[in-house]
Biopython code that builds the backbone (N, CA, C, O; Angstrom):
import numpy as np
from Bio.PDB.StructureBuilder import StructureBuilder

atoms = [
    (1, "ALA", "N", (10.460, 0.638, -27.080)),
    (1, "ALA", "CA", (11.144, 1.348, -26.428)),
    (1, "ALA", "C", (10.350, 1.826, -25.266)),
    (1, "ALA", "O", (10.955, 2.448, -24.393)),
    (2, "ILE", "N", (8.855, 1.580, -25.117)),
    (2, "ILE", "CA", (8.323, 1.296, -24.345)),
    (2, "ILE", "C", (7.413, 0.241, -23.601)),
    (2, "ILE", "O", (6.603, -0.241, -24.393)),
    (3, "ARG", "N", (7.304, -0.239, -22.389)),
    (3, "ARG", "CA", (6.988, -1.210, -22.238)),
    (3, "ARG", "C", (5.804, -1.050, -21.357)),
    (3, "ARG", "O", (5.722, -0.025, -20.680)),
    (4, "LEU", "N", (4.679, -2.155, -21.280)),
    (4, "LEU", "CA", (3.381, -2.054, -20.658)),
    (4, "LEU", "C", (3.652, -2.544, -19.461)),
    (4, "LEU", "O", (3.405, -3.745, -19.575)),
    (5, "LEU", "N", (4.098, -2.292, -18.124)),
    (5, "LEU", "CA", (4.105, -3.038, -16.764)),
    (5, "LEU", "C", (2.959, -3.860, -16.447)),
    (5, "LEU", "O", (2.869, -5.033, -16.082)),
    (6, "GLY", "N", (2.128, -2.983, -16.669)),
    (6, "GLY", "CA", (0.512, -3.179, -15.801)),
    (6, "GLY", "C", (-0.568, -2.558, -16.075)),
    (6, "GLY", "O", (-0.287, -1.496, -16.630)),
    (7, "TYR", "N", (-1.893, -2.734, -15.932)),
    (7, "TYR", "CA", (-2.659, -2.093, -15.332)),
    (7, "TYR", "C", (-3.452, -1.999, -14.042)),
    (7, "TYR", "O", (-2.940, -2.679, -13.153)),
    (8, "ASP", "N", (-4.558, -1.352, -13.679)),
    (8, "ASP", "CA", (-5.259, -1.114, -13.107)),
    (8, "ASP", "C", (-6.708, -1.046, -13.435)),
    (8, "ASP", "O", (-6.792, -0.176, -14.302)),
    (9, "PHE", "N", (-7.973, -1.555, -13.166)),
    (9, "PHE", "CA", (-9.141, -0.867, -14.209)),
    (9, "PHE", "C", (-10.162, -0.902, -12.505)),
    (9, "PHE", "O", (-9.981, -1.667, -11.558)),
    (10, "GLU", "N", (-10.991, -0.011, -12.615)),
    (10, "GLU", "CA", (-12.141, 0.303, -11.786)),
    (10, "GLU", "C", (-13.346, 0.038, -12.656)),
    (10, "GLU", "O", (-13.728, 0.695, -13.624)),
    (11, "PRO", "N", (-13.744, -0.787, -12.254)),
    (11, "PRO", "CA", (-15.070, -1.120, -13.694)),
    (11, "PRO", "C", (-16.282, 0.262, -13.297)),
    (11, "PRO", "O", (-16.814, 1.116, -14.006)),
    (12, "SER", "N", (-16.348, -0.013, -12.024)),
    (12, "SER", "CA", (-17.658, 0.798, -11.538)),
    (12, "SER", "C", (-17.527, 2.390, -12.043)),
    (12, "SER", "O", (-18.432, 3.126, -12.437)),
    (13, "ALA", "N", (-16.317, 2.630, -11.920)),
    (13, "ALA", "CA", (-16.021, 4.257, -12.379)),
    (13, "ALA", "C", (-15.257, 4.109, -13.595)),
    (13, "ALA", "O", (-14.389, 4.977, -13.684)),
    (14, "GLY", "N", (-15.289, 3.365, -14.483)),
    (14, "GLY", "CA", (-14.717, 3.315, -15.880)),
    (14, "GLY", "C", (-13.149, 4.132, -15.809)),
    (14, "GLY", "O", (-12.760, 4.920, -16.672)),
    (15, "ARG", "N", (-12.434, 3.768, -14.668)),
    (15, "ARG", "CA", (-10.828, 4.257, -14.492)),
    (15, "ARG", "C", (-10.028, 3.321, -15.114)),
    (15, "ARG", "O", (-10.125, 2.161, -14.712)),
    (16, "LEU", "N", (-9.311, 3.555, -15.949)),
    (16, "LEU", "CA", (-8.073, 2.611, -16.381)),
    (16, "LEU", "C", (-6.949, 3.486, -16.027)),
    (16, "LEU", "O", (-6.704, 4.642, -16.370)),
    (17, "THR", "N", (-6.316, 2.661, -15.256)),
    (17, "THR", "CA", (-4.511, 3.447, -15.001)),
    (17, "THR", "C", (-3.872, 2.328, -15.888)),
    (17, "THR", "O", (-4.193, 1.149, -15.741)),
    (18, "LEU", "N", (-2.999, 2.724, -16.771)),
    (18, "LEU", "CA", (-1.709, 2.097, -17.598)),
    (18, "LEU", "C", (-0.446, 2.340, -16.664)),
    (18, "LEU", "O", (-0.187, 3.409, -16.111)),
    (19, "TYR", "N", (0.229, 1.274, -16.591)),
    (19, "TYR", "CA", (1.309, 1.607, -16.052)),
    (19, "TYR", "C", (2.944, 1.397, -17.248)),
    (19, "TYR", "O", (3.292, 0.294, -17.669)),
    (20, "TRP", "N", (3.567, 2.495, -17.519)),
    (20, "TRP", "CA", (4.467, 2.166, -18.508)),
    (20, "TRP", "C", (5.889, 2.579, -18.167)),
    (20, "TRP", "O", (6.041, 3.406, -17.268)),
    (21, "GLN", "N", (6.739, 2.177, -18.677)),
    (21, "GLN", "CA", (8.223, 1.920, -18.364)),
    (21, "GLN", "C", (8.834, 2.179, -19.771)),
    (21, "GLN", "O", (8.629, 1.589, -20.832)),
    (22, "SER", "N", (9.803, 3.438, -19.417)),
    (22, "SER", "CA", (10.600, 3.495, -20.232)),
    (22, "SER", "C", (11.761, 2.769, -21.017)),
    (22, "SER", "O", (12.643, 2.453, -20.219)),
    (23, "LEU", "N", (12.000, 2.469, -22.062)),
    (23, "LEU", "CA", (13.195, 1.729, -22.023)),
    (23, "LEU", "C", (14.381, 2.133, -22.539)),
    (23, "LEU", "O", (15.418, 1.498, -22.350)),
    (24, "SER", "N", (14.331, 3.008, -23.095)),
    (24, "SER", "CA", (14.863, 3.968, -24.169)),
    (24, "SER", "C", (14.731, 5.534, -24.403)),
    (24, "SER", "O", (13.615, 6.026, -24.241)),
    (25, "PRO", "N", (15.571, 6.182, -24.697)),
    (25, "PRO", "CA", (14.955, 7.732, -24.776)),
    (25, "PRO", "C", (13.921, 7.864, -25.934)),
    (25, "PRO", "O", (14.286, 7.482, -27.045)),
    (26, "VAL", "N", (12.618, 8.385, -25.775)),
    (26, "VAL", "CA", (12.119, 8.526, -26.662)),
    (26, "VAL", "C", (11.938, 9.589, -27.627)),
    (26, "VAL", "O", (11.354, 10.424, -26.936)),
    (27, "GLU", "N", (12.085, 10.185, -28.983)),
    (27, "GLU", "CA", (12.652, 11.113, -29.411)),
    (27, "GLU", "C", (11.291, 11.749, -30.000)),
    (27, "GLU", "O", (11.389, 12.510, -30.963)),
    (28, "GLU", "N", (10.381, 11.540, -29.606)),
    (28, "GLU", "CA", (9.120, 12.241, -30.056)),
    (28, "GLU", "C", (7.985, 11.881, -29.267)),
    (28, "GLU", "O", (7.843, 10.791, -28.712)),
    (29, "ASP", "N", (7.099, 12.934, -29.234)),
    (29, "ASP", "CA", (5.590, 12.778, -28.410)),
    (29, "ASP", "C", (5.063, 11.931, -28.935)),
    (29, "ASP", "O", (4.957, 12.122, -30.147)),
    (30, "LEU", "N", (4.533, 10.752, -28.469)),
    (30, "LEU", "CA", (3.766, 9.746, -28.991)),
    (30, "LEU", "C", (2.451, 10.056, -28.483)),
    (30, "LEU", "O", (2.210, 10.684, -27.452)),
    (31, "GLN", "N", (1.174, 9.291, -29.733)),
    (31, "GLN", "CA", (-0.464, 9.526, -29.163)),
    (31, "GLN", "C", (-0.293, 7.701, -28.469)),
    (31, "GLN", "O", (0.584, 6.877, -28.726)),
    (32, "LEU", "N", (-1.275, 7.600, -27.724)),
    (32, "LEU", "CA", (-1.757, 6.390, -27.200)),
    (32, "LEU", "C", (-3.214, 5.758, -28.078)),
    (32, "LEU", "O", (-4.249, 6.422, -28.036)),
    (33, "PHE", "N", (-3.189, 5.090, -28.470)),
    (33, "PHE", "CA", (-4.785, 4.646, -28.911)),
    (33, "PHE", "C", (-5.077, 3.514, -27.923)),
    (33, "PHE", "O", (-4.264, 2.767, -27.378)),
    (34, "ILE", "N", (-6.424, 3.546, -27.806)),
    (34, "ILE", "CA", (-7.197, 2.792, -26.758)),
    (34, "ILE", "C", (-8.738, 1.997, -27.422)),
    (34, "ILE", "O", (-9.814, 2.577, -27.562)),
    (35, "HIS", "N", (-8.487, 0.737, -27.710)),
    (35, "HIS", "CA", (-10.080, 0.399, -28.431)),
    (35, "HIS", "C", (-10.752, -0.705, -27.599)),
    (35, "HIS", "O", (-10.135, -1.633, -27.078)),
    (36, "LEU", "N", (-12.047, -0.515, -27.529)),
    (36, "LEU", "CA", (-12.694, -1.211, -26.810)),
    (36, "LEU", "C", (-13.234, -2.199, -27.694)),
    (36, "LEU", "O", (-13.812, -1.858, -28.726)),
    (37, "LEU", "N", (-13.044, -3.768, -27.265)),
    (37, "LEU", "CA", (-14.003, -4.467, -28.147)),
    (37, "LEU", "C", (-14.831, -5.221, -27.314)),
    (37, "LEU", "O", (-14.869, -5.199, -26.083)),
    (38, "ASP", "N", (-15.768, -6.171, -28.417)),
    (38, "ASP", "CA", (-16.574, -7.146, -27.921)),
    (38, "ASP", "C", (-15.770, -8.210, -27.914)),
    (38, "ASP", "O", (-14.573, -7.973, -28.073)),
    (39, "GLN", "N", (-16.183, -9.587, -27.738)),
    (39, "GLN", "CA", (-15.699, -10.871, -27.543)),
    (39, "GLN", "C", (-15.413, -11.398, -28.834)),
    (39, "GLN", "O", (-14.694, -12.386, -28.984)),
    (40, "GLU", "N", (-15.960, -10.763, -29.796)),
    (40, "GLU", "CA", (-15.132, -11.254, -31.633)),
    (40, "GLU", "C", (-14.244, -10.409, -31.928)),
    (40, "GLU", "O", (-13.350, -10.739, -32.707)),
    (41, "GLY", "N", (-14.287, -9.112, -31.367)),
    (41, "GLY", "CA", (-13.061, -8.211, -31.565)),
    (41, "GLY", "C", (-13.616, -7.021, -32.351)),
    (41, "GLY", "O", (-12.881, -6.127, -32.770)),
    (42, "LYS", "N", (-14.949, -7.044, -32.537)),
    (42, "LYS", "CA", (-15.433, -5.796, -32.868)),
    (42, "LYS", "C", (-15.424, -4.632, -31.985)),
    (42, "LYS", "O", (-15.876, -4.547, -30.843)),
    (43, "LEU", "N", (-14.543, -3.307, -33.054)),
    (43, "LEU", "CA", (-14.490, -1.950, -32.273)),
    (43, "LEU", "C", (-15.626, -1.631, -31.782)),
    (43, "LEU", "O", (-16.542, -1.641, -32.604)),
    (44, "LEU", "N", (-15.964, -1.277, -30.455)),
    (44, "LEU", "CA", (-17.291, -0.964, -30.019)),
    (44, "LEU", "C", (-17.099, 1.183, -29.146)),
    (44, "LEU", "O", (-17.975, 2.016, -28.915)),
    (45, "ALA", "N", (-15.749, 1.227, -28.973)),
    (45, "ALA", "CA", (-15.266, 2.574, -28.716)),
    (45, "ALA", "C", (-13.776, 2.711, -28.904)),
    (45, "ALA", "O", (-13.026, 1.735, -28.877)),
    (46, "GLN", "N", (-13.365, 3.963, -29.096)),
    (46, "GLN", "CA", (-12.271, 4.067, -29.147)),
    (46, "GLN", "C", (-11.691, 5.482, -28.944)),
    (46, "GLN", "O", (-12.386, 6.436, -29.294)),
    (47, "ALA", "N", (-10.378, 5.711, -28.364)),
    (47, "ALA", "CA", (-9.678, 6.958, -28.207)),
    (47, "ALA", "C", (-8.542, 7.134, -28.109)),
    (47, "ALA", "O", (-7.812, 6.409, -27.433)),
    (48, "ASP", "N", (-8.092, 8.299, -28.871)),
    (48, "ASP", "CA", (-6.703, 8.510, -29.170)),
    (48, "ASP", "C", (-6.261, 9.717, -28.412)),
    (48, "ASP", "O", (-6.661, 10.842, -28.711)),
    (49, "ALA", "N", (-5.365, 9.462, -27.346)),
    (49, "ALA", "CA", (-4.591, 10.848, -26.743)),
    (49, "ALA", "C", (-3.307, 10.739, -26.325)),
    (49, "ALA", "O", (-2.889, 9.666, -25.891)),
    (50, "PRO", "N", (-2.564, 11.793, -26.402)),
    (50, "PRO", "CA", (-1.446, 11.904, -25.893)),
    (50, "PRO", "C", (-1.345, 10.796, -24.121)),
    (50, "PRO", "O", (-2.221, 11.119, -23.318)),
    (51, "PRO", "N", (-0.643, 9.970, -23.775)),
    (51, "PRO", "CA", (-0.656, 9.617, -22.646)),
    (51, "PRO", "C", (-0.099, 10.747, -21.258)),
    (51, "PRO", "O", (0.897, 11.469, -21.293)),
    (52, "THR", "N", (-0.954, 10.624, -20.264)),
    (52, "THR", "CA", (-1.364, 11.485, -18.837)),
    (52, "THR", "C", (-1.638, 12.540, -19.436)),
    (52, "THR", "O", (-1.100, 13.548, -18.978)),
    (53, "GLU", "N", (-2.512, 12.704, -20.600)),
    (53, "GLU", "CA", (-3.597, 14.057, -20.968)),
    (53, "GLU", "C", (-2.324, 15.042, -21.413)),
    (53, "GLU", "O", (-2.456, 16.222, -21.087)),
    (54, "ASN", "N", (-1.025, 14.651, -22.170)),
    (54, "ASN", "CA", (-0.227, 15.479, -22.534)),
    (54, "ASN", "C", (0.677, 16.388, -21.385)),
    (54, "ASN", "O", (1.487, 17.267, -21.682)),
    (55, "ALA", "N", (0.315, 15.932, -19.968)),
    (55, "ALA", "CA", (0.899, 16.623, -19.015)),
    (55, "ALA", "C", (2.247, 15.988, -18.966)),
    (55, "ALA", "O", (2.923, 16.530, -18.091)),
    (56, "TYR", "N", (2.763, 15.216, -19.469)),
    (56, "TYR", "CA", (4.332, 14.726, -19.077)),
    (56, "TYR", "C", (4.627, 13.429, -20.284)),
    (56, "TYR", "O", (4.747, 12.213, -20.132)),
    (57, "PRO", "N", (4.671, 14.208, -21.383)),
    (57, "PRO", "CA", (4.848, 13.836, -23.061)),
    (57, "PRO", "C", (6.068, 12.969, -23.182)),
    (57, "PRO", "O", (7.184, 13.166, -22.700)),
    (58, "THR", "N", (5.695, 12.102, -23.824)),
    (58, "THR", "CA", (6.930, 10.747, -24.006)),
    (58, "THR", "C", (8.402, 11.229, -24.125)),
    (58, "THR", "O", (9.319, 10.694, -23.501)),
    (59, "SER", "N", (8.528, 12.064, -24.798)),
    (59, "SER", "CA", (9.952, 12.819, -25.392)),
    (59, "SER", "C", (10.708, 13.087, -23.617)),
    (59, "SER", "O", (11.909, 12.995, -23.363)),
    (60, "TRP", "N", (9.770, 13.371, -22.767)),
    (60, "TRP", "CA", (10.524, 13.451, -21.324)),
    (60, "TRP", "C", (10.754, 12.022, -20.573)),
    (60, "TRP", "O", (11.546, 11.889, -19.640)),
    (61, "TRP", "N", (10.031, 11.073, -21.057)),
    (61, "TRP", "CA", (10.071, 9.819, -20.223)),
    (61, "TRP", "C", (11.928, 9.673, -20.209)),
    (61, "TRP", "O", (12.650, 10.130, -21.096)),
    (62, "ALA", "N", (12.398, 8.949, -19.014)),
    (62, "ALA", "CA", (13.852, 9.095, -18.892)),
    (62, "ALA", "C", (13.831, 7.359, -18.847)),
    (62, "ALA", "O", (12.863, 6.777, -18.358)),
    (63, "PRO", "N", (15.036, 6.594, -19.427)),
    (63, "PRO", "CA", (14.805, 5.006, -19.676)),
    (63, "PRO", "C", (15.277, 4.620, -17.749)),
    (63, "PRO", "O", (16.011, 5.010, -16.841)),
    (64, "GLY", "N", (14.058, 3.437, -18.130)),
    (64, "GLY", "CA", (13.994, 3.066, -16.575)),
    (64, "GLY", "C", (12.519, 3.997, -16.318)),
    (64, "GLY", "O", (11.527, 3.272, -16.232)),
    (65, "GLU", "N", (12.376, 4.773, -16.250)),
    (65, "GLU", "CA", (11.269, 5.495, -15.838)),
    (65, "GLU", "C", (9.899, 4.616, -15.796)),
    (65, "GLU", "O", (9.338, 3.958, -16.673)),
    (66, "ILE", "N", (9.626, 4.830, -14.617)),
    (66, "ILE", "CA", (7.853, 4.458, -14.718)),
    (66, "ILE", "C", (6.513, 4.970, -14.537)),
    (66, "ILE", "O", (6.195, 5.200, -13.370)),
    (67, "VAL", "N", (5.479, 5.245, -15.632)),
    (67, "VAL", "CA", (5.213, 6.340, -15.754)),
    (67, "VAL", "C", (3.854, 5.710, -15.422)),
    (67, "VAL", "O", (3.671, 4.524, -15.699)),
    (68, "ALA", "N", (2.612, 6.659, -14.674)),
    (68, "ALA", "CA", (1.168, 6.280, -14.109)),
    (68, "ALA", "C", (0.268, 6.825, -15.039)),
    (68, "ALA", "O", (0.107, 8.020, -14.792)),
    (69, "ASP", "N", (-0.450, 6.407, -16.102)),
    (69, "ASP", "CA", (-0.940, 6.925, -16.958)),
    (69, "ASP", "C", (-2.565, 6.692, -16.907)),
    (69, "ASP", "O", (-3.018, 5.664, -17.410)),
    (70, "PRO", "N", (-3.610, 7.845, -16.174)),
    (70, "PRO", "CA", (-4.615, 7.051, -15.990)),
    (70, "PRO", "C", (-5.771, 7.670, -17.352)),
    (70, "PRO", "O", (-5.397, 8.560, -18.115)),
    (71, "HIS", "N", (-7.301, 6.964, -17.472)),
    (71, "HIS", "CA", (-7.934, 7.637, -18.584)),
    (71, "HIS", "C", (-8.883, 6.908, -17.959)),
    (71, "HIS", "O", (-8.790, 6.008, -17.125)),
    (72, "PHE", "N", (-10.161, 7.620, -18.674)),
    (72, "PHE", "CA", (-11.565, 7.439, -18.307)),
    (72, "PHE", "C", (-12.163, 6.110, -19.175)),
    (72, "PHE", "O", (-11.334, 5.662, -19.968)),
    (73, "LEU", "N", (-13.033, 5.642, -19.161)),
    (73, "LEU", "CA", (-13.715, 4.687, -20.515)),
    (73, "LEU", "C", (-14.887, 4.628, -20.257)),
    (73, "LEU", "O", (-15.381, 4.366, -19.160)),
    (74, "PRO", "N", (-15.581, 4.932, -21.524)),
    (74, "PRO", "CA", (-16.961, 4.527, -21.266)),
    (74, "PRO", "C", (-17.503, 3.631, -20.506)),
    (74, "PRO", "O", (-16.800, 3.212, -19.586)),
    (75, "LEU", "N", (-18.711, 3.150, -20.639)),
    (75, "LEU", "CA", (-19.077, 2.200, -19.511)),
    (75, "LEU", "C", (-19.895, 1.549, -21.045)),
    (75, "LEU", "O", (-20.819, 2.300, -21.358)),
    (76, "VAL", "N", (-19.784, 0.701, -21.732)),
    (76, "VAL", "CA", (-20.429, 0.336, -22.715)),
    (76, "VAL", "C", (-20.529, -1.142, -22.639)),
    (76, "VAL", "O", (-19.636, -1.870, -22.205)),
    (77, "PRO", "N", (-21.798, -1.575, -23.139)),
    (77, "PRO", "CA", (-22.387, -3.177, -22.947)),
    (77, "PRO", "C", (-21.553, -3.808, -23.874)),
    (77, "PRO", "O", (-21.286, -3.254, -24.940)),
    (78, "GLY", "N", (-21.061, -5.039, -23.544)),
    (78, "GLY", "CA", (-20.166, -6.170, -24.306)),
    (78, "GLY", "C", (-18.372, -6.143, -24.490)),
    (78, "GLY", "O", (-17.541, -6.962, -24.884)),
    (79, "ALA", "N", (-18.327, -4.811, -24.000)),
    (79, "ALA", "CA", (-16.874, -4.392, -23.931)),
    (79, "ALA", "C", (-15.980, -5.711, -23.068)),
    (79, "ALA", "O", (-16.230, -5.841, -21.870)),
    (80, "GLU", "N", (-15.286, -6.351, -23.510)),
    (80, "GLU", "CA", (-14.439, -7.460, -22.788)),
    (80, "GLU", "C", (-13.228, -7.348, -23.083)),
    (80, "GLU", "O", (-12.541, -8.193, -22.508)),
    (81, "ARG", "N", (-12.489, -6.441, -23.947)),
    (81, "ARG", "CA", (-11.237, -6.353, -23.814)),
    (81, "ARG", "C", (-10.825, -4.939, -24.252)),
    (81, "ARG", "O", (-11.700, -4.074, -24.296)),
    (82, "LEU", "N", (-9.418, -4.607, -24.613)),
    (82, "LEU", "CA", (-9.010, -3.381, -24.574)),
    (82, "LEU", "C", (-7.619, -3.783, -25.651)),
    (82, "LEU", "O", (-6.699, -4.531, -25.317)),
    (83, "ARG", "N", (-7.718, -3.226, -26.726)),
    (83, "ARG", "CA", (-6.104, -3.032, -27.766)),
    (83, "ARG", "C", (-5.791, -1.507, -27.506)),
    (83, "ARG", "O", (-6.486, -0.498, -27.390)),
    (84, "LEU", "N", (-4.202, -1.830, -27.460)),
    (84, "LEU", "CA", (-3.740, -0.174, -26.890)),
    (84, "LEU", "C", (-2.646, -0.467, -27.325)),
    (84, "LEU", "O", (-2.166, -1.600, -27.340)),
    (85, "GLY", "N", (-1.971, 0.874, -27.860)),
    (85, "GLY", "CA", (-0.713, 1.096, -28.458)),
    (85, "GLY", "C", (-0.650, 2.177, -28.446)),
    (85, "GLY", "O", (-1.469, 2.892, -27.869)),
    (86, "PHE", "N", (0.854, 2.796, -29.409)),
    (86, "PHE", "CA", (1.376, 4.120, -29.541)),
    (86, "PHE", "C", (1.521, 4.275, -31.091)),
    (86, "PHE", "O", (1.407, 3.318, -31.857)),
    (87, "TYR", "N", (1.715, 5.233, -31.392)),
    (87, "TYR", "CA", (1.380, 5.637, -32.685)),
    (87, "TYR", "C", (2.343, 7.371, -32.376)),
    (87, "TYR", "O", (2.434, 7.979, -31.309)),
    (88, "SER", "N", (3.032, 7.825, -33.999)),
    (88, "SER", "CA", (3.497, 8.348, -34.256)),
    (88, "SER", "C", (2.448, 9.669, -34.792)),
    (88, "SER", "O", (1.562, 9.405, -35.605)),
    (89, "LEU", "N", (2.561, 10.607, -34.451)),
    (89, "LEU", "CA", (1.385, 11.601, -34.891)),
    (89, "LEU", "C", (2.053, 12.142, -36.346)),
    (89, "LEU", "O", (1.294, 12.580, -37.210)),
    (90, "ASN", "N", (3.479, 12.091, -36.570)),
    (90, "ASN", "CA", (3.988, 12.715, -37.610)),
    (90, "ASN", "C", (4.186, 11.616, -38.691)),
    (90, "ASN", "O", (4.800, 12.117, -39.633)),
    (91, "SER", "N", (3.952, 10.550, -38.872)),
    (91, "SER", "CA", (3.915, 9.443, -39.590)),
    (91, "SER", "C", (2.686, 8.652, -40.066)),
    (91, "SER", "O", (2.516, 8.138, -41.172)),
    (92, "GLY", "N", (1.795, 8.662, -38.912)),
    (92, "GLY", "CA", (0.889, 7.837, -38.783)),
    (92, "GLY", "C", (0.606, 6.125, -38.234)),
    (92, "GLY", "O", (-0.428, 5.463, -38.150)),
    (93, "GLU", "N", (2.284, 5.760, -37.878)),
    (93, "GLU", "CA", (2.666, 4.406, -37.677)),
    (93, "GLU", "C", (2.577, 4.562, -36.243)),
    (93, "GLU", "O", (2.750, 5.457, -35.416)),
    (94, "ARG", "N", (2.130, 2.951, -36.278)),
    (94, "ARG", "CA", (2.460, 2.372, -35.012)),
    (94, "ARG", "C", (3.736, 1.987, -34.474)),
    (94, "ARG", "O", (4.583, 1.457, -35.194)),
    (95, "LEU", "N", (3.916, 2.206, -33.319)),
    (95, "LEU", "CA", (4.892, 1.780, -33.061)),
    (95, "LEU", "C", (5.221, 0.070, -32.793)),
    (95, "LEU", "O", (4.496, -0.380, -31.906)),
    (96, "PRO", "N", (6.070, -0.835, -33.329)),
    (96, "PRO", "CA", (5.791, -2.376, -33.673)),
    (96, "PRO", "C", (5.938, -2.740, -32.042)),
    (96, "PRO", "O", (6.619, -2.109, -31.234)),
    (97, "ILE", "N", (5.162, -3.866, -31.786)),
    (97, "ILE", "CA", (5.478, -4.544, -30.761)),
    (97, "ILE", "C", (6.527, -5.803, -31.096)),
    (97, "ILE", "O", (6.406, -6.646, -31.984)),
    (98, "THR", "N", (7.413, -5.687, -30.274)),
    (98, "THR", "CA", (8.629, -6.254, -30.370)),
    (98, "THR", "C", (8.748, -7.880, -29.405)),
    (98, "THR", "O", (9.148, -9.015, -29.666)),
    (99, "HIS", "N", (8.312, -7.372, -28.531)),
    (99, "HIS", "CA", (7.920, -8.429, -27.415)),
    (99, "HIS", "C", (6.809, -8.948, -26.776)),
    (99, "HIS", "O", (6.764, -7.986, -26.009)),
    (100, "SER", "N", (6.026, -9.513, -26.477)),
    (100, "SER", "CA", (5.037, -9.596, -25.793)),
    (100, "SER", "C", (4.493, -10.659, -25.281)),
    (100, "SER", "O", (4.129, -11.599, -25.988)),
    (101, "THR", "N", (4.330, -10.634, -23.527)),
    (101, "THR", "CA", (3.619, -12.123, -23.255)),
    (101, "THR", "C", (1.801, -11.782, -23.271)),
    (101, "THR", "O", (0.974, -12.521, -22.739)),
    (102, "LEU", "N", (1.527, -10.692, -23.901)),
    (102, "LEU", "CA", (-0.027, -10.532, -24.043)),
    (102, "LEU", "C", (-0.754, -10.524, -25.625)),
    (102, "LEU", "O", (-0.237, -9.824, -26.496)),
    (103, "PRO", "N", (-1.733, -11.181, -25.869)),
    (103, "PRO", "CA", (-2.139, -10.972, -27.262)),
    (103, "PRO", "C", (-1.915, -9.891, -28.094)),
    (103, "PRO", "O", (-2.525, -8.880, -27.746)),
    (104, "HIS", "N", (-1.362, -9.808, -28.896)),
    (104, "HIS", "CA", (-1.070, -8.606, -30.042)),
    (104, "HIS", "C", (-1.434, -8.706, -31.107)),
    (104, "HIS", "O", (-1.160, -9.732, -31.728)),
    (105, "GLN", "N", (-2.203, -7.646, -31.718)),
    (105, "GLN", "CA", (-2.610, -7.623, -32.658)),
    (105, "GLN", "C", (-2.574, -6.276, -33.552)),
    (105, "GLN", "O", (-3.219, -5.350, -33.060)),
    (106, "ASP", "N", (-1.875, -5.986, -34.890)),
    (106, "ASP", "CA", (-2.073, -4.644, -35.504)),
    (106, "ASP", "C", (-1.179, -3.551, -34.608)),
    (106, "ASP", "O", (-1.390, -2.342, -34.698)),
    (107, "GLU", "N", (-0.399, -3.986, -33.941)),
    (107, "GLU", "CA", (0.792, -3.322, -33.374)),
    (107, "GLU", "C", (-0.008, -2.815, -32.157)),
    (107, "GLU", "O", (0.244, -1.682, -31.747)),
    (108, "GLY", "N", (-1.037, -3.625, -31.491)),
    (108, "GLY", "CA", (-1.394, -2.718, -30.021)),
    (108, "GLY", "C", (-1.886, -4.126, -29.429)),
    (108, "GLY", "O", (-2.655, -4.846, -30.067)),
    (109, "VAL", "N", (-1.360, -4.489, -28.089)),
    (109, "VAL", "CA", (-1.302, -5.532, -27.086)),
    (109, "VAL", "C", (-2.754, -5.621, -26.721)),
    (109, "VAL", "O", (-3.387, -4.573, -26.590)),
    (110, "GLU", "N", (-3.246, -6.604, -26.573)),
    (110, "GLU", "CA", (-4.917, -6.920, -25.482)),
    (110, "GLU", "C", (-4.686, -7.177, -24.123)),
    (110, "GLU", "O", (-3.791, -7.750, -23.501)),
    (111, "VAL", "N", (-5.611, -6.667, -23.859)),
    (111, "VAL", "CA", (-5.442, -6.982, -22.146)),
    (111, "VAL", "C", (-7.356, -6.997, -22.125)),
    (111, "VAL", "O", (-8.182, -6.187, -22.546)),
    (112, "LEU", "N", (-7.481, -8.276, -21.450)),
    (112, "LEU", "CA", (-9.002, -8.541, -21.135)),
    (112, "LEU", "C", (-9.500, -7.822, -19.735)),
    (112, "LEU", "O", (-8.717, -7.898, -18.788)),
    (113, "LEU", "N", (-10.548, -7.241, -19.572)),
    (113, "LEU", "CA", (-11.469, -6.275, -18.875)),
    (113, "LEU", "C", (-12.116, -7.130, -17.671)),
    (113, "LEU", "O", (-12.801, -8.081, -18.046)),
    (114, "PRO", "N", (-12.001, -6.934, -16.279)),
    (114, "PRO", "CA", (-12.436, -7.961, -15.413)),
    (114, "PRO", "C", (-13.916, -7.996, -15.715)),
    (114, "PRO", "O", (-14.646, -8.795, -15.130)),
]
sb = StructureBuilder()
sb.init_structure("model")
sb.init_model(0)
sb.init_chain("A")
sb.init_seg("    ")
for serial, (resi, resn, name, xyz) in enumerate(atoms, 1):
    if name == "N":
        sb.init_residue(resn, " ", resi, " ")
    sb.init_atom(name, np.array(xyz, "f"), 0.0, 1.0, " ", f" {name:<3s}", serial, name[0])
structure = sb.get_structure()
C-alpha cells in the first residue's frame, strides 16, 4: 500500500529524506525501520520510528498522496547502504515487498549511499 518514490541524502549533514506514496488507504499507523549496513550487509546502526516523527501518521495518508519523510542518520564509518521498510507495532510483522526494482531482503528495500 506504500511505495518508496525516491530519496535525497546530504552526507555532510547526515540528512536523509524519503519520499513515500500511499497507493491505498493504510488502516494503522506503521513504524519505519532504517538499518545502516556495511559492504557485507553487517548492521552498523538502526533506527525505528514512525515516519514524519509521527507528525503525519500513515493512517492519515490518502491514496496517491506523496509524503516527504526527513531523518537524520549517524555518520558511521563503513556505512554503504540502507535497508528500510515498514512494520506493524501491533503484530511486529513487516509489510511485505510485493514489487521492487531495488534489491530487497527481509521485507526491506536497500539503497546505496553516495
